[in-house]
C-alpha positions as CSV (number, residue, x, y, z in Angstrom):
1,M,42.0,-1.7,-3.8
2,K,39.6,-2.6,-0.9
3,T,36.8,-0.8,-2.6
4,I,37.5,-2.8,-5.9
5,S,37.6,-5.7,-4.1
6,A,34.1,-5.1,-2.7
7,A,32.9,-4.2,-5.6
8,L,33.9,-7.3,-7.5
9,S,32.6,-9.3,-4.6
10,R,29.1,-7.7,-4.8
11,S,29.2,-8.2,-8.6
12,G,30.1,-11.8,-7.9
13,R,27.4,-12.4,-5.4
14,F,24.8,-10.7,-8.3
15,L,25.8,-12.9,-11.0
16,T,25.6,-16.1,-9.0
17,G,22.4,-15.1,-7.6
18,S,21.0,-14.3,-11.0
19,G,22.6,-17.5,-12.1
20,A,20.1,-19.3,-9.7
21,V,17.3,-17.4,-10.5
22,L,17.9,-18.0,-14.2
23,A,18.3,-21.5,-13.6
24,A,15.0,-22.0,-11.9
25,I,13.5,-20.0,-14.3
26,T,14.8,-22.1,-17.0
27,L,13.5,-25.4,-15.5
28,A,10.3,-23.9,-15.1
29,V,10.0,-22.7,-18.7
30,S,11.0,-26.2,-20.1
31,A,8.4,-28.1,-17.6
32,W,5.9,-25.5,-19.1
33,A,6.7,-26.2,-22.6
34,L,7.5,-29.9,-22.2
35,L,4.3,-31.1,-20.3
36,P,1.1,-31.6,-21.7
37,V,-2.0,-29.0,-21.2
38,I,-3.6,-30.1,-17.9
39,P,-7.0,-28.1,-17.1
40,Q,-8.3,-27.9,-13.6
41,D,-9.3,-31.1,-12.3
42,P,-13.3,-30.4,-11.6
43,T,-13.3,-32.8,-8.6
44,Y,-10.8,-30.2,-6.9
45,H,-13.8,-28.4,-5.8
46,R,-15.4,-31.4,-4.0
47,F,-13.7,-31.1,-0.6
48,A,-13.3,-34.1,1.6
49,D,-14.5,-32.6,4.3
50,Q,-18.0,-30.6,3.9
51,R,-19.7,-30.7,7.0
52,Q,-21.1,-27.5,8.5
53,W,-20.8,-25.9,11.8
54,L,-22.5,-22.9,13.0
55,S,-24.1,-22.6,9.4
56,V,-20.6,-22.4,7.8
57,P,-20.3,-24.7,5.0
58,N,-17.1,-26.6,4.5
59,A,-16.1,-25.4,8.2
60,A,-13.1,-27.2,8.4
61,D,-11.5,-25.7,5.4
62,V,-13.0,-22.1,5.9
63,L,-11.9,-21.8,9.8
64,S,-8.6,-23.3,9.0
65,N,-7.8,-20.0,7.2
66,L,-8.0,-18.2,10.3
67,S,-4.0,-19.6,11.0
68,F,-3.0,-17.6,7.8
69,A,-4.6,-14.2,8.8
70,L,-3.2,-14.7,12.3
71,V,0.1,-15.4,10.8
72,G,0.2,-12.4,8.4
73,L,-1.1,-10.0,10.6
74,L,1.7,-10.8,13.4
75,G,4.0,-10.7,10.8
76,A,2.9,-7.0,9.6
77,I,2.5,-5.9,13.3
78,R,6.0,-7.0,13.7
79,L,7.2,-5.4,10.4
80,A,5.6,-2.2,11.5
81,S,7.0,-2.2,15.0
82,P,9.8,0.7,15.5
83,R,11.4,-1.7,18.1
84,R,13.0,-4.4,15.9
85,P,16.0,-4.9,13.8
86,R,15.9,-3.4,10.6
87,F,16.5,-5.4,7.3
88,S,17.6,-4.2,3.8
89,Q,15.0,-2.3,1.7
90,A,14.7,-5.3,-0.4
91,A,14.5,-7.6,2.1
92,E,11.6,-5.4,4.1
93,A,9.5,-5.3,0.7
94,G,9.7,-8.9,0.2
95,L,8.5,-9.6,3.9
96,W,5.9,-7.1,3.7
97,C,4.8,-8.8,0.5
98,V,4.6,-12.5,2.0
99,A,2.9,-10.6,4.8
100,L,0.0,-9.3,3.3
101,G,0.0,-12.3,0.8
102,L,-0.9,-14.5,3.8
103,I,-3.6,-12.1,4.9
104,G,-4.9,-12.2,1.4
105,T,-4.6,-15.8,0.9
106,A,-6.9,-16.2,4.1
107,L,-9.4,-13.5,2.8
108,G,-9.4,-15.3,-0.8
109,S,-9.3,-19.0,0.6
110,T,-12.3,-18.4,2.6
111,W,-14.4,-17.0,-0.2
112,Y,-13.6,-20.0,-2.3
113,H,-14.1,-22.5,0.7
114,L,-17.5,-20.9,1.3
115,A,-18.4,-21.0,-2.8
116,P,-15.7,-23.4,-4.3
117,N,-15.6,-22.9,-8.0
118,N,-13.1,-21.4,-10.6
119,A,-14.1,-18.0,-10.4
120,S,-13.6,-17.9,-6.4
121,L,-10.4,-20.0,-6.9
122,V,-8.6,-16.9,-8.7
123,W,-8.8,-15.0,-5.4
124,D,-7.4,-17.7,-3.6
125,R,-4.6,-18.0,-5.8
126,L,-3.6,-14.3,-6.6
127,P,-2.6,-13.5,-3.3
128,M,-0.7,-16.4,-3.0
129,T,1.6,-15.5,-5.8
130,L,2.4,-12.2,-3.9
131,G,3.6,-14.2,-1.1
132,F,5.6,-16.3,-3.1
133,A,7.4,-13.5,-5.0
134,G,7.9,-11.7,-1.6
135,L,9.8,-15.1,-0.5
136,V,12.2,-15.1,-3.6
137,S,12.9,-11.4,-3.2
138,A,13.6,-11.4,0.4
139,A,15.9,-14.6,-0.1
140,A,17.7,-12.9,-3.2
141,A,18.2,-9.7,-1.0
142,E,19.4,-11.6,2.2
143,R,21.5,-14.5,0.7
144,A,23.0,-13.1,-3.0
145,D,22.8,-9.4,-3.9
146,L,20.3,-6.2,-2.5
147,R,20.0,-5.1,-6.2
148,L,18.8,-8.5,-7.3
149,G,16.1,-8.8,-4.4
150,L,14.9,-5.3,-5.2
151,R,14.5,-5.6,-8.9
152,S,13.1,-8.5,-9.0
153,L,10.3,-8.2,-6.6
154,W,7.4,-6.7,-8.5
155,P,8.5,-8.4,-12.0
156,L,7.9,-11.5,-10.2
157,A,4.9,-10.4,-8.4
158,G,3.5,-9.7,-12.1
159,L,4.2,-13.0,-13.5
160,G,2.9,-14.9,-10.6
161,V,-0.3,-12.8,-11.4
162,G,0.1,-13.4,-15.0
163,T,-0.2,-17.2,-14.5
164,V,-3.4,-16.9,-12.6
165,V,-5.0,-14.6,-15.2
166,Y,-3.8,-17.0,-17.9
167,W,-5.1,-20.1,-16.2
168,Y,-8.5,-19.0,-15.6
169,A,-8.9,-17.1,-19.2
170,S,-7.8,-20.5,-20.4
171,E,-10.7,-22.3,-18.4
172,R,-13.2,-19.9,-19.6
173,A,-12.0,-20.6,-23.1
174,G,-12.4,-24.3,-22.8
175,A,-8.8,-25.3,-22.9
176,G,-7.7,-25.0,-19.2
177,N,-4.0,-25.1,-18.6
178,I,-2.8,-24.8,-14.7
179,I,0.6,-25.8,-15.7
180,P,2.2,-22.1,-15.8
181,Y,0.6,-21.5,-12.5
182,A,2.1,-25.1,-11.0
183,A,5.4,-24.4,-12.5
184,Y,5.6,-20.8,-10.9
185,Q,5.1,-22.5,-7.4
186,G,7.4,-25.1,-8.0
187,W,10.0,-22.4,-10.0
188,S,9.6,-20.3,-6.4
189,I,10.7,-23.0,-4.1
190,L,13.4,-24.2,-6.3
191,V,15.0,-20.8,-6.6
192,I,15.0,-20.4,-2.7
193,V,16.7,-23.8,-2.3
194,L,19.2,-22.7,-4.5
195,L,20.0,-19.6,-3.2
196,I,20.6,-21.1,0.2
197,A,22.7,-23.9,-1.3
198,A,24.6,-20.9,-3.4
199,F,25.2,-19.0,-0.3
200,P,25.0,-20.8,2.9
201,A,24.5,-18.8,6.1
202,W,27.7,-20.2,7.8
203,R,29.6,-18.0,5.0
204,R,28.4,-14.6,6.9
205,L,30.5,-15.8,10.0
206,V,33.9,-16.2,8.0
207,P,35.9,-12.9,8.9
208,K,36.5,-11.1,6.0
209,P,39.8,-9.7,5.1
210,G,41.1,-6.6,7.1
211,P,43.6,-5.2,9.8
212,W,43.1,-8.1,11.8
213,L,44.7,-10.0,8.9
214,D,47.3,-8.0,8.7
215,T,48.0,-8.4,12.6
216,F,47.6,-12.1,12.4
217,K,50.4,-12.1,9.7
218,K,52.8,-9.9,11.6
219,L,52.2,-12.3,14.9
220,M,52.7,-15.6,12.5
221,N,55.7,-14.1,10.8
222,G,57.0,-13.4,14.3
223,S,56.1,-16.8,15.3
224,C,58.1,-18.4,12.6
225,L,61.0,-16.4,13.4
226,R,61.5,-17.2,16.8
227,T,61.7,-21.0,15.7
């Protein structure tokens, strides 16, 4: 009975988590379908602060990427450390994607801000999609179900890469559309919020049924008989 109950509980978490992911996907696809085509604004590449420092153009924007690189490197070092608490395989894979995505974003964003144009912007955005996929996968694994987290990682990463490739191809074709990429970013944030709402952390603190419950029932029954 306990095995069946545990299996049903896992199935319920998988279905609920999948429902949260599908709900967010539905909203993102709806936004993509209903919103008008929006090309990349050419003024996006004209930074407010274009000052040079030590011969580095757009220095403030370029050097700000050091923070992404630092956080990504610290995350990778921590994940590689043998002296740390371990997460599930799915969460570990997602967190590695987040760390590598931050490092890749630092490199890609540095290139973009040194020479801002659509072609270099591709390499700024591609690693970001890896980070978003890792965040969603890790959240799904830790909050909802390990299978959901593990199975969703690479499809989500591929979907994110696809939105960037689609945007750049549409720009080169003269009919730029940034909506899919923007919807992917918004979807990633939305699904994490839904997973947190559907599976709040306090639920893990609630004791699960077990021998302690049988003992508690006996104590309560004995107490009732003595009154």
